[in-house]
C-alpha positions in Angstrom: -21.2 47.0 79.0 -23.3 43.9 79.3 -25.0 43.5 82.6 -27.2 40.5 81.9 -27.0 37.7 79.4 -30.2 38.1 77.4 -31.2 36.2 74.2 -28.2 33.9 74.4 -28.7 30.8 72.2 -28.8 27.8 74.5 -28.4 24.3 73.1 -29.1 21.3 75.4 -28.2 17.8 74.2 -28.9 14.6 76.1 -27.0 11.3 75.9 -29.1 8.4 77.1 -31.6 10.8 78.5 -34.4 12.8 77.1 -34.2 16.6 77.5 -37.4 17.6 79.2 -38.8 21.1 79.3 -38.0 21.4 83.0 -34.4 20.6 82.4 -34.2 23.1 79.5 -35.8 25.8 81.7 -33.3 25.0 84.5 -30.3 25.4 82.1 -31.8 28.7 80.7 -32.3 30.0 84.3 -28.7 29.2 85.2 -27.4 30.8 82.1 -29.4 34.0 82.8 -27.8 34.1 86.3 -24.3 34.4 84.8 -24.3 38.1 85.5 -20.9 39.1 84.3 -19.9 41.7 81.7 -16.7 39.9 80.5 -16.4 37.8 78.5 -19.6 38.4 76.5 -21.4 35.1 76.0 -22.2 34.2 72.4 -23.5 30.6 72.7 -24.1 28.1 75.5 -23.9 24.3 74.8 -24.9 21.9 77.6 -24.4 18.1 77.3 -26.1 15.9 79.9 -25.5 12.2 80.2 -26.8 9.5 82.4 -24.7 6.4 82.8 -26.4 3.2 83.6 -23.8 1.6 85.8 -23.3 3.4 89.1 -26.2 5.8 88.5 -23.9 8.7 87.6 -25.1 11.9 86.1 -22.7 13.8 84.0 -23.1 17.5 82.9 -20.8 19.5 80.7 -21.2 23.2 80.0 -19.4 24.8 77.0 -19.5 28.6 76.6 -18.4 30.3 73.4 -17.6 33.9 74.2 -16.3 37.0 72.5 -12.6 37.4 71.7 -12.3 33.7 70.8 -12.7 32.6 74.4 -14.1 29.1 75.0 -14.8 28.0 78.6 -15.6 24.4 79.5 -16.6 22.8 82.8 -18.0 19.4 83.7 -19.1 17.6 86.8 -20.4 14.2 87.8 -22.7 13.5 90.7 -25.6 11.3 91.7 -28.2 13.9 90.8 -28.5 15.6 87.3 -29.6 19.0 88.6 -26.7 19.0 91.2 -24.3 18.2 88.3 -25.6 21.2 86.4 -25.4 23.5 89.3 -21.8 22.4 90.0 -20.8 22.8 86.4 -22.3 26.3 86.2 -20.5 27.4 89.4 -17.3 26.2 87.8 -18.0 28.2 84.7 -18.8 31.4 86.8 -15.4 31.0 88.5 -13.7 30.6 85.1 -15.4 33.8 83.9 -14.3 35.7 86.9 -10.7 34.5 86.3 -10.8 35.5 82.6 -12.1 39.0 83.6 -9.3 39.4 86.1 -6.7 38.4 83.5 -8.2 40.8 81.0 -8.2 43.7 83.5 -4.7 43.0 84.6 -3.4 43.0 81.0 -5.4 46.2 80.3 -4.0 48.0 83.3 -0.4 46.9 82.5 -0.7 48.2 79.0 -2.2 51.4 80.1 0.5 51.9 82.8 3.3 51.3 80.2 1.9 53.9 77.8 
């Protein structure tokens, strides 16, 4: 059982923005805080975008997990770090939902047997 996401490959891409070391460190810190054992994370891809008109910051997080599970979340706010935090909170909620579905199916199959 996986209790922490260690050594997960994290790819951070920036559109119209340079990816700084502080931004990369923030993404890696948020990835390490995803402290769930299902689904097991294989790869994390983060895309950040700054749009010139309206001063909007867009963040998209894509998780590739075991059992062919792909989770995606995105958010748009006025602050880049707030967009990342919101996207990662959405991903954590999706992971909890996937785990609940998995356990429900496992318990139903076990009860039928």
